[in-house]
PyMOL Python script that loads the backbone (N, CA, C, O; Angstrom):
from pymol import cmd

cmd.read_pdbstr("""\
ATOM      1  N   UNK A   1      -8.490 -17.278 -35.493  1.00  0.00           N
ATOM      2  CA  UNK A   1      -8.739 -17.464 -34.688  1.00  0.00           C
ATOM      3  C   UNK A   1     -10.202 -17.063 -34.057  1.00  0.00           C
ATOM      4  O   UNK A   1     -10.453 -15.864 -34.172  1.00  0.00           O
ATOM      5  N   UNK A   2     -11.054 -17.731 -33.511  1.00  0.00           N
ATOM      6  CA  UNK A   2     -11.887 -16.897 -32.694  1.00  0.00           C
ATOM      7  C   UNK A   2     -12.061 -15.915 -31.781  1.00  0.00           C
ATOM      8  O   UNK A   2     -11.078 -15.574 -31.124  1.00  0.00           O
ATOM      9  N   UNK A   3     -13.366 -15.255 -31.557  1.00  0.00           N
ATOM     10  CA  UNK A   3     -12.911 -14.355 -30.399  1.00  0.00           C
ATOM     11  C   UNK A   3     -13.320 -15.020 -28.879  1.00  0.00           C
ATOM     12  O   UNK A   3     -13.244 -14.339 -27.857  1.00  0.00           O
ATOM     13  N   UNK A   4     -13.709 -16.261 -28.872  1.00  0.00           N
ATOM     14  CA  UNK A   4     -14.314 -16.995 -27.435  1.00  0.00           C
ATOM     15  C   UNK A   4     -13.028 -17.561 -27.410  1.00  0.00           C
ATOM     16  O   UNK A   4     -12.132 -17.897 -28.184  1.00  0.00           O
ATOM     17  N   UNK A   5     -13.329 -17.529 -26.062  1.00  0.00           N
ATOM     18  CA  UNK A   5     -12.526 -18.827 -25.411  1.00  0.00           C
ATOM     19  C   UNK A   5     -12.897 -19.643 -23.902  1.00  0.00           C
ATOM     20  O   UNK A   5     -13.711 -19.245 -23.070  1.00  0.00           O
ATOM     21  N   UNK A   6     -12.346 -20.459 -23.846  1.00  0.00           N
ATOM     22  CA  UNK A   6     -12.891 -21.156 -22.451  1.00  0.00           C
ATOM     23  C   UNK A   6     -11.802 -21.179 -21.583  1.00  0.00           C
ATOM     24  O   UNK A   6     -10.581 -21.102 -21.720  1.00  0.00           O
ATOM     25  N   UNK A   7     -12.927 -21.362 -20.231  1.00  0.00           N
ATOM     26  CA  UNK A   7     -12.144 -21.693 -19.236  1.00  0.00           C
ATOM     27  C   UNK A   7     -11.117 -22.868 -19.098  1.00  0.00           C
ATOM     28  O   UNK A   7     -10.443 -23.048 -18.084  1.00  0.00           O
ATOM     29  N   UNK A   8     -11.085 -23.389 -19.846  1.00  0.00           N
ATOM     30  CA  UNK A   8      -9.521 -24.673 -19.569  1.00  0.00           C
ATOM     31  C   UNK A   8      -8.447 -24.654 -20.749  1.00  0.00           C
ATOM     32  O   UNK A   8      -7.472 -25.404 -20.801  1.00  0.00           O
ATOM     33  N   UNK A   9      -8.834 -23.512 -21.849  1.00  0.00           N
ATOM     34  CA  UNK A   9      -7.710 -23.274 -22.923  1.00  0.00           C
ATOM     35  C   UNK A   9      -6.233 -22.884 -21.997  1.00  0.00           C
ATOM     36  O   UNK A   9      -5.179 -22.882 -22.633  1.00  0.00           O
ATOM     37  N   UNK A  10      -6.203 -22.631 -20.821  1.00  0.00           N
ATOM     38  CA  UNK A  10      -4.744 -22.094 -20.990  1.00  0.00           C
ATOM     39  C   UNK A  10      -3.916 -20.690 -21.073  1.00  0.00           C
ATOM     40  O   UNK A  10      -2.845 -20.264 -20.640  1.00  0.00           O
ATOM     41  N   UNK A  11      -5.223 -20.102 -22.033  1.00  0.00           N
ATOM     42  CA  UNK A  11      -4.259 -18.880 -22.242  1.00  0.00           C
ATOM     43  C   UNK A  11      -4.165 -17.734 -21.211  1.00  0.00           C
ATOM     44  O   UNK A  11      -5.032 -17.565 -20.353  1.00  0.00           O
ATOM     45  N   UNK A  12      -3.302 -17.120 -21.311  1.00  0.00           N
ATOM     46  CA  UNK A  12      -2.965 -15.835 -20.856  1.00  0.00           C
ATOM     47  C   UNK A  12      -2.507 -16.450 -19.104  1.00  0.00           C
ATOM     48  O   UNK A  12      -2.054 -15.683 -18.254  1.00  0.00           O
ATOM     49  N   UNK A  13      -2.702 -17.657 -18.904  1.00  0.00           N
ATOM     50  CA  UNK A  13      -2.784 -17.964 -17.142  1.00  0.00           C
ATOM     51  C   UNK A  13      -0.736 -18.291 -16.348  1.00  0.00           C
ATOM     52  O   UNK A  13       0.249 -18.763 -16.917  1.00  0.00           O
ATOM     53  N   UNK A  14      -0.816 -18.048 -15.686  1.00  0.00           N
ATOM     54  CA  UNK A  14       0.651 -18.313 -15.264  1.00  0.00           C
ATOM     55  C   UNK A  14       0.839 -19.819 -14.432  1.00  0.00           C
ATOM     56  O   UNK A  14       0.253 -20.113 -13.390  1.00  0.00           O
ATOM     57  N   UNK A  15       1.617 -20.508 -15.025  1.00  0.00           N
ATOM     58  CA  UNK A  15       1.914 -21.890 -14.408  1.00  0.00           C
ATOM     59  C   UNK A  15       3.207 -21.607 -13.808  1.00  0.00           C
ATOM     60  O   UNK A  15       4.263 -21.129 -14.223  1.00  0.00           O
ATOM     61  N   UNK A  16       2.794 -22.045 -12.729  1.00  0.00           N
ATOM     62  CA  UNK A  16       4.241 -22.004 -11.840  1.00  0.00           C
ATOM     63  C   UNK A  16       4.029 -23.493 -11.009  1.00  0.00           C
ATOM     64  O   UNK A  16       3.201 -23.867 -10.178  1.00  0.00           O
ATOM     65  N   UNK A  17       5.285 -24.187 -11.708  1.00  0.00           N
ATOM     66  CA  UNK A  17       5.123 -25.926 -11.276  1.00  0.00           C
ATOM     67  C   UNK A  17       5.812 -26.119  -9.982  1.00  0.00           C
ATOM     68  O   UNK A  17       6.924 -25.644  -9.750  1.00  0.00           O
ATOM     69  N   UNK A  18       5.126 -26.828  -9.145  1.00  0.00           N
ATOM     70  CA  UNK A  18       6.017 -27.161  -7.977  1.00  0.00           C
ATOM     71  C   UNK A  18       6.173 -28.027  -7.869  1.00  0.00           C
ATOM     72  O   UNK A  18       5.190 -28.757  -7.997  1.00  0.00           O
ATOM     73  N   UNK A  19       7.463 -28.652  -7.559  1.00  0.00           N
ATOM     74  CA  UNK A  19       7.925 -30.180  -7.027  1.00  0.00           C
ATOM     75  C   UNK A  19       7.055 -31.046  -6.181  1.00  0.00           C
ATOM     76  O   UNK A  19       6.636 -30.659  -5.090  1.00  0.00           O
ATOM     77  N   UNK A  20       6.836 -31.993  -6.586  1.00  0.00           N
ATOM     78  CA  UNK A  20       5.852 -32.969  -6.239  1.00  0.00           C
ATOM     79  C   UNK A  20       6.810 -34.190  -5.366  1.00  0.00           C
ATOM     80  O   UNK A  20       8.024 -34.338  -5.504  1.00  0.00           O
ATOM     81  N   UNK A  21       6.006 -34.915  -4.544  1.00  0.00           N
ATOM     82  CA  UNK A  21       6.666 -36.108  -3.975  1.00  0.00           C
ATOM     83  C   UNK A  21       7.816 -36.972  -4.725  1.00  0.00           C
ATOM     84  O   UNK A  21       8.778 -37.544  -4.214  1.00  0.00           O
ATOM     85  N   UNK A  22       7.272 -36.868  -6.659  1.00  0.00           N
ATOM     86  CA  UNK A  22       8.300 -38.019  -7.294  1.00  0.00           C
ATOM     87  C   UNK A  22       9.591 -37.304  -7.586  1.00  0.00           C
ATOM     88  O   UNK A  22      10.704 -37.821  -7.682  1.00  0.00           O
ATOM     89  N   UNK A  23       9.089 -35.320  -7.781  1.00  0.00           N
ATOM     90  CA  UNK A  23      10.482 -34.875  -8.115  1.00  0.00           C
ATOM     91  C   UNK A  23      10.914 -33.875  -7.437  1.00  0.00           C
ATOM     92  O   UNK A  23      10.640 -32.725  -7.778  1.00  0.00           O
ATOM     93  N   UNK A  24      11.750 -34.187  -6.237  1.00  0.00           N
ATOM     94  CA  UNK A  24      12.301 -32.910  -4.912  1.00  0.00           C
ATOM     95  C   UNK A  24      13.315 -32.797  -6.042  1.00  0.00           C
ATOM     96  O   UNK A  24      13.508 -31.607  -5.791  1.00  0.00           O
ATOM     97  N   UNK A  25      14.309 -33.068  -7.303  1.00  0.00           N
ATOM     98  CA  UNK A  25      15.142 -32.368  -7.377  1.00  0.00           C
ATOM     99  C   UNK A  25      15.157 -31.392  -8.380  1.00  0.00           C
ATOM    100  O   UNK A  25      16.118 -30.882  -8.955  1.00  0.00           O
ATOM    101  N   UNK A  26      13.340 -31.111  -8.572  1.00  0.00           N
ATOM    102  CA  UNK A  26      13.202 -30.034  -9.636  1.00  0.00           C
ATOM    103  C   UNK A  26      13.766 -28.663  -8.826  1.00  0.00           C
ATOM    104  O   UNK A  26      13.581 -28.379  -7.642  1.00  0.00           O
ATOM    105  N   UNK A  27      14.317 -28.105  -9.581  1.00  0.00           N
ATOM    106  CA  UNK A  27      15.431 -26.706  -9.699  1.00  0.00           C
ATOM    107  C   UNK A  27      14.885 -25.231 -10.315  1.00  0.00           C
ATOM    108  O   UNK A  27      15.242 -24.081 -10.061  1.00  0.00           O
ATOM    109  N   UNK A  28      13.712 -25.847 -11.371  1.00  0.00           N
ATOM    110  CA  UNK A  28      13.091 -24.532 -12.418  1.00  0.00           C
ATOM    111  C   UNK A  28      14.408 -24.665 -13.203  1.00  0.00           C
ATOM    112  O   UNK A  28      15.337 -25.465 -13.093  1.00  0.00           O
ATOM    113  N   UNK A  29      14.162 -23.478 -14.151  1.00  0.00           N
ATOM    114  CA  UNK A  29      15.103 -23.322 -14.857  1.00  0.00           C
ATOM    115  C   UNK A  29      15.906 -21.751 -14.469  1.00  0.00           C
ATOM    116  O   UNK A  29      15.427 -21.081 -13.554  1.00  0.00           O
ATOM    117  N   UNK A  30      16.777 -21.391 -15.009  1.00  0.00           N
ATOM    118  CA  UNK A  30      17.460 -20.025 -15.152  1.00  0.00           C
ATOM    119  C   UNK A  30      16.690 -18.939 -14.884  1.00  0.00           C
ATOM    120  O   UNK A  30      17.178 -17.861 -14.547  1.00  0.00           O
ATOM    121  N   UNK A  31      15.864 -19.078 -14.971  1.00  0.00           N
ATOM    122  CA  UNK A  31      15.143 -17.601 -14.969  1.00  0.00           C
ATOM    123  C   UNK A  31      14.834 -18.099 -13.318  1.00  0.00           C
ATOM    124  O   UNK A  31      15.296 -17.333 -12.473  1.00  0.00           O
ATOM    125  N   UNK A  32      14.267 -19.032 -12.926  1.00  0.00           N
ATOM    126  CA  UNK A  32      13.414 -19.511 -11.980  1.00  0.00           C
ATOM    127  C   UNK A  32      14.751 -19.383 -10.614  1.00  0.00           C
ATOM    128  O   UNK A  32      14.423 -18.850  -9.554  1.00  0.00           O
ATOM    129  N   UNK A  33      16.048 -19.861 -10.779  1.00  0.00           N
ATOM    130  CA  UNK A  33      16.901 -19.345  -9.913  1.00  0.00           C
ATOM    131  C   UNK A  33      17.113 -18.037 -10.087  1.00  0.00           C
ATOM    132  O   UNK A  33      17.100 -17.353  -9.064  1.00  0.00           O
ATOM    133  N   UNK A  34      17.363 -17.352 -11.413  1.00  0.00           N
ATOM    134  CA  UNK A  34      17.853 -15.997 -10.929  1.00  0.00           C
ATOM    135  C   UNK A  34      16.633 -15.357  -9.781  1.00  0.00           C
ATOM    136  O   UNK A  34      16.976 -14.703  -8.796  1.00  0.00           O
ATOM    137  N   UNK A  35      15.505 -15.604 -10.032  1.00  0.00           N
ATOM    138  CA  UNK A  35      14.060 -14.963  -9.444  1.00  0.00           C
ATOM    139  C   UNK A  35      14.473 -15.506  -7.993  1.00  0.00           C
ATOM    140  O   UNK A  35      14.205 -14.693  -7.109  1.00  0.00           O
ATOM    141  N   UNK A  36      15.077 -16.721  -7.536  1.00  0.00           N
ATOM    142  CA  UNK A  36      14.805 -16.419  -6.192  1.00  0.00           C
ATOM    143  C   UNK A  36      15.912 -16.009  -5.755  1.00  0.00           C
ATOM    144  O   UNK A  36      15.875 -15.490  -4.640  1.00  0.00           O
ATOM    145  N   UNK A  37      17.043 -16.081  -6.350  1.00  0.00           N
ATOM    146  CA  UNK A  37      18.526 -15.284  -6.050  1.00  0.00           C
ATOM    147  C   UNK A  37      18.121 -13.405  -5.624  1.00  0.00           C
ATOM    148  O   UNK A  37      18.501 -12.695  -4.693  1.00  0.00           O
ATOM    149  N   UNK A  38      17.209 -13.136  -6.797  1.00  0.00           N
ATOM    150  CA  UNK A  38      17.073 -11.639  -6.547  1.00  0.00           C
ATOM    151  C   UNK A  38      15.843 -11.268  -5.101  1.00  0.00           C
ATOM    152  O   UNK A  38      15.917 -10.366  -4.267  1.00  0.00           O
ATOM    153  N   UNK A  39      14.992 -12.142  -5.228  1.00  0.00           N
ATOM    154  CA  UNK A  39      14.061 -12.149  -4.062  1.00  0.00           C
ATOM    155  C   UNK A  39      14.981 -12.660  -2.713  1.00  0.00           C
ATOM    156  O   UNK A  39      14.852 -11.881  -1.769  1.00  0.00           O
ATOM    157  N   UNK A  40      15.634 -13.498  -2.517  1.00  0.00           N
ATOM    158  CA  UNK A  40      16.756 -13.420  -1.292  1.00  0.00           C
ATOM    159  C   UNK A  40      17.367 -12.219  -0.846  1.00  0.00           C
ATOM    160  O   UNK A  40      17.498 -11.729   0.275  1.00  0.00           O
ATOM    161  N   UNK A  41      17.793 -11.772  -2.256  1.00  0.00           N
ATOM    162  CA  UNK A  41      18.678 -10.524  -2.043  1.00  0.00           C
ATOM    163  C   UNK A  41      18.098  -9.261  -1.397  1.00  0.00           C
ATOM    164  O   UNK A  41      18.674  -8.433  -0.691  1.00  0.00           O
ATOM    165  N   UNK A  42      16.937  -9.304  -1.768  1.00  0.00           N
ATOM    166  CA  UNK A  42      16.091  -8.373  -1.961  1.00  0.00           C
ATOM    167  C   UNK A  42      15.381  -8.142  -0.032  1.00  0.00           C
ATOM    168  O   UNK A  42      15.043  -7.141   0.599  1.00  0.00           O
ATOM    169  N   UNK A  43      15.427  -9.630   0.312  1.00  0.00           N
ATOM    170  CA  UNK A  43      15.009  -9.808   1.173  1.00  0.00           C
ATOM    171  C   UNK A  43      15.802  -9.564   2.287  1.00  0.00           C
ATOM    172  O   UNK A  43      15.321  -9.252   3.376  1.00  0.00           O
ATOM    173  N   UNK A  44      17.352  -9.726   2.009  1.00  0.00           N
ATOM    174  CA  UNK A  44      18.203  -9.421   2.668  1.00  0.00           C
ATOM    175  C   UNK A  44      18.744  -8.202   2.800  1.00  0.00           C
ATOM    176  O   UNK A  44      19.362  -7.904   3.822  1.00  0.00           O
ATOM    177  N   UNK A  45      18.559  -7.251   1.664  1.00  0.00           N
ATOM    178  CA  UNK A  45      18.639  -5.583   2.449  1.00  0.00           C
ATOM    179  C   UNK A  45      17.416  -5.227   3.017  1.00  0.00           C
ATOM    180  O   UNK A  45      17.590  -4.376   3.888  1.00  0.00           O
ATOM    181  N   UNK A  46      15.905  -5.632   2.827  1.00  0.00           N
ATOM    182  CA  UNK A  46      14.972  -5.305   3.524  1.00  0.00           C
ATOM    183  C   UNK A  46      15.606  -5.518   5.373  1.00  0.00           C
ATOM    184  O   UNK A  46      15.640  -4.597   6.189  1.00  0.00           O
ATOM    185  N   UNK A  47      15.977  -6.748   5.599  1.00  0.00           N
ATOM    186  CA  UNK A  47      16.219  -7.135   6.766  1.00  0.00           C
ATOM    187  C   UNK A  47      16.983  -6.054   7.138  1.00  0.00           C
ATOM    188  O   UNK A  47      16.539  -5.246   7.953  1.00  0.00           O
ATOM    189  N   UNK A  48      18.372  -5.901   6.516  1.00  0.00           N
ATOM    190  CA  UNK A  48      19.412  -5.110   6.905  1.00  0.00           C
ATOM    191  C   UNK A  48      18.508  -3.845   7.337  1.00  0.00           C
ATOM    192  O   UNK A  48      18.243  -3.487   8.484  1.00  0.00           O
ATOM    193  N   UNK A  49      18.171  -3.358   6.316  1.00  0.00           N
ATOM    194  CA  UNK A  49      17.823  -1.588   6.509  1.00  0.00           C
ATOM    195  C   UNK A  49      16.610  -1.741   7.582  1.00  0.00           C
ATOM    196  O   UNK A  49      16.501  -0.744   8.296  1.00  0.00           O
ATOM    197  N   UNK A  50      15.745  -2.701   7.825  1.00  0.00           N
ATOM    198  CA  UNK A  50      15.099  -2.703   9.178  1.00  0.00           C
ATOM    199  C   UNK A  50      15.872  -2.799  10.454  1.00  0.00           C
ATOM    200  O   UNK A  50      15.563  -2.016  11.352  1.00  0.00           O
ATOM    201  N   UNK A  51      16.608  -3.453  10.605  1.00  0.00           N
ATOM    202  CA  UNK A  51      17.664  -3.568  11.798  1.00  0.00           C
ATOM    203  C   UNK A  51      18.116  -2.392  11.579  1.00  0.00           C
ATOM    204  O   UNK A  51      18.451  -2.098  12.726  1.00  0.00           O
ATOM    205  N   UNK A  52      18.392  -1.434  10.906  1.00  0.00           N
ATOM    206  CA  UNK A  52      19.420  -0.108  10.575  1.00  0.00           C
ATOM    207  C   UNK A  52      18.288   0.684  10.993  1.00  0.00           C
ATOM    208  O   UNK A  52      18.354   1.101  12.150  1.00  0.00           O
ATOM    209  N   UNK A  53      17.446   0.934  10.438  1.00  0.00           N
ATOM    210  CA  UNK A  53      16.516   1.984  10.988  1.00  0.00           C
ATOM    211  C   UNK A  53      15.928   1.489  12.971  1.00  0.00           C
ATOM    212  O   UNK A  53      15.525   2.289  13.815  1.00  0.00           O
ATOM    213  N   UNK A  54      16.061   0.330  13.095  1.00  0.00           N
ATOM    214  CA  UNK A  54      15.613  -0.084  14.787  1.00  0.00           C
ATOM    215  C   UNK A  54      16.708   0.441  15.682  1.00  0.00           C
ATOM    216  O   UNK A  54      16.590   0.971  16.786  1.00  0.00           O
ATOM    217  N   UNK A  55      17.746   0.199  15.016  1.00  0.00           N
ATOM    218  CA  UNK A  55      19.428   0.638  15.769  1.00  0.00           C
ATOM    219  C   UNK A  55      18.985   2.397  16.312  1.00  0.00           C
ATOM    220  O   UNK A  55      18.866   2.961  17.399  1.00  0.00           O
ATOM    221  N   UNK A  56      18.850   2.783  14.900  1.00  0.00           N
ATOM    222  CA  UNK A  56      18.810   4.414  14.877  1.00  0.00           C
ATOM    223  C   UNK A  56      17.480   4.964  15.854  1.00  0.00           C
ATOM    224  O   UNK A  56      17.591   5.992  16.523  1.00  0.00           O
ATOM    225  N   UNK A  57      16.732   4.477  15.846  1.00  0.00           N
ATOM    226  CA  UNK A  57      15.466   4.783  16.900  1.00  0.00           C
ATOM    227  C   UNK A  57      15.832   4.510  17.896  1.00  0.00           C
ATOM    228  O   UNK A  57      15.668   5.282  18.841  1.00  0.00           O
ATOM    229  N   UNK A  58      16.421   3.388  18.030  1.00  0.00           N
ATOM    230  CA  UNK A  58      16.843   3.153  20.064  1.00  0.00           C
ATOM    231  C   UNK A  58      17.692   4.202  20.100  1.00  0.00           C
ATOM    232  O   UNK A  58      17.427   5.147  20.843  1.00  0.00           O
ATOM    233  N   UNK A  59      18.691   4.206  19.414  1.00  0.00           N
ATOM    234  CA  UNK A  59      19.894   5.291  19.867  1.00  0.00           C
ATOM    235  C   UNK A  59      19.335   6.500  20.056  1.00  0.00           C
ATOM    236  O   UNK A  59      19.692   7.184  21.015  1.00  0.00           O
ATOM    237  N   UNK A  60      18.271   6.989  19.074  1.00  0.00           N
ATOM    238  CA  UNK A  60      17.364   8.377  19.093  1.00  0.00           C
ATOM    239  C   UNK A  60      16.513   8.360  20.685  1.00  0.00           C
ATOM    240  O   UNK A  60      16.476   9.270  21.513  1.00  0.00           O
ATOM    241  N   UNK A  61      16.013   7.292  20.739  1.00  0.00           N
ATOM    242  CA  UNK A  61      15.068   7.106  21.781  1.00  0.00           C
ATOM    243  C   UNK A  61      16.249   7.248  23.506  1.00  0.00           C
ATOM    244  O   UNK A  61      15.986   7.835  24.556  1.00  0.00           O
ATOM    245  N   UNK A  62      17.272   6.592  23.188  1.00  0.00           N
ATOM    246  CA  UNK A  62      18.525   6.384  24.040  1.00  0.00           C
ATOM    247  C   UNK A  62      19.118   8.147  24.818  1.00  0.00           C
ATOM    248  O   UNK A  62      19.037   8.541  25.981  1.00  0.00           O
ATOM    249  N   UNK A  63      19.595   8.729  23.765  1.00  0.00           N
ATOM    250  CA  UNK A  63      19.517  10.074  23.723  1.00  0.00           C
ATOM    251  C   UNK A  63      18.342  11.020  24.084  1.00  0.00           C
ATOM    252  O   UNK A  63      18.429  11.747  25.073  1.00  0.00           O
ATOM    253  N   UNK A  64      17.531  11.017  23.497  1.00  0.00           N
ATOM    254  CA  UNK A  64      16.123  11.840  24.069  1.00  0.00           C
ATOM    255  C   UNK A  64      16.159  11.576  25.430  1.00  0.00           C
ATOM    256  O   UNK A  64      16.092  12.502  26.238  1.00  0.00           O
ATOM    257  N   UNK A  65      16.304   9.861  25.944  1.00  0.00           N
ATOM    258  CA  UNK A  65      15.868  10.165  27.577  1.00  0.00           C
ATOM    259  C   UNK A  65      17.539  10.645  28.286  1.00  0.00           C
ATOM    260  O   UNK A  65      17.464  11.198  29.383  1.00  0.00           O
ATOM    261  N   UNK A  66      18.803  10.472  27.769  1.00  0.00           N
ATOM    262  CA  UNK A  66      19.766  11.031  28.187  1.00  0.00           C
ATOM    263  C   UNK A  66      19.530  12.660  27.871  1.00  0.00           C
ATOM    264  O   UNK A  66      20.383  13.395  28.369  1.00  0.00           O
ATOM    265  N   UNK A  67      19.002  12.981  27.487  1.00  0.00           N
ATOM    266  CA  UNK A  67      18.827  14.794  27.526  1.00  0.00           C
ATOM    267  C   UNK A  67      17.992  15.306  28.429  1.00  0.00           C
ATOM    268  O   UNK A  67      18.003  16.308  29.145  1.00  0.00           O
ATOM    269  N   UNK A  68      17.092  14.201  28.207  1.00  0.00           N
ATOM    270  CA  UNK A  68      15.591  14.791  29.283  1.00  0.00           C
ATOM    271  C   UNK A  68      16.302  14.452  30.648  1.00  0.00           C
ATOM    272  O   UNK A  68      15.644  14.829  31.618  1.00  0.00           O
ATOM    273  N   UNK A  69      17.439  13.856  30.938  1.00  0.00           N
ATOM    274  CA  UNK A  69      17.159  13.390  32.679  1.00  0.00           C
ATOM    275  C   UNK A  69      18.384  14.457  33.398  1.00  0.00           C
ATOM    276  O   UNK A  69      18.551  14.471  34.617  1.00  0.00           O
TER     277      UNK A  69
END
""", "prot")
cmd.dss("prot")
cmd.show_as("cartoon", "prot")
cmd.util.cbc("prot")
cmd.orient("prot")
């Protein structure tokens, strides 16, 4: 094994295949599907936390207005 590398040898590169017009039913492998599922679950959790924080902030502001009135 030589110590040199060329730009096009592909070593250490991440390849994310994307569906083409010819292959619209490409769904990846089990790991790709698991990654998508985990990402969707994380996004849902972030959304829920954001909504809960916004509701708590609105309630605190309403309580503050009520106390100052």
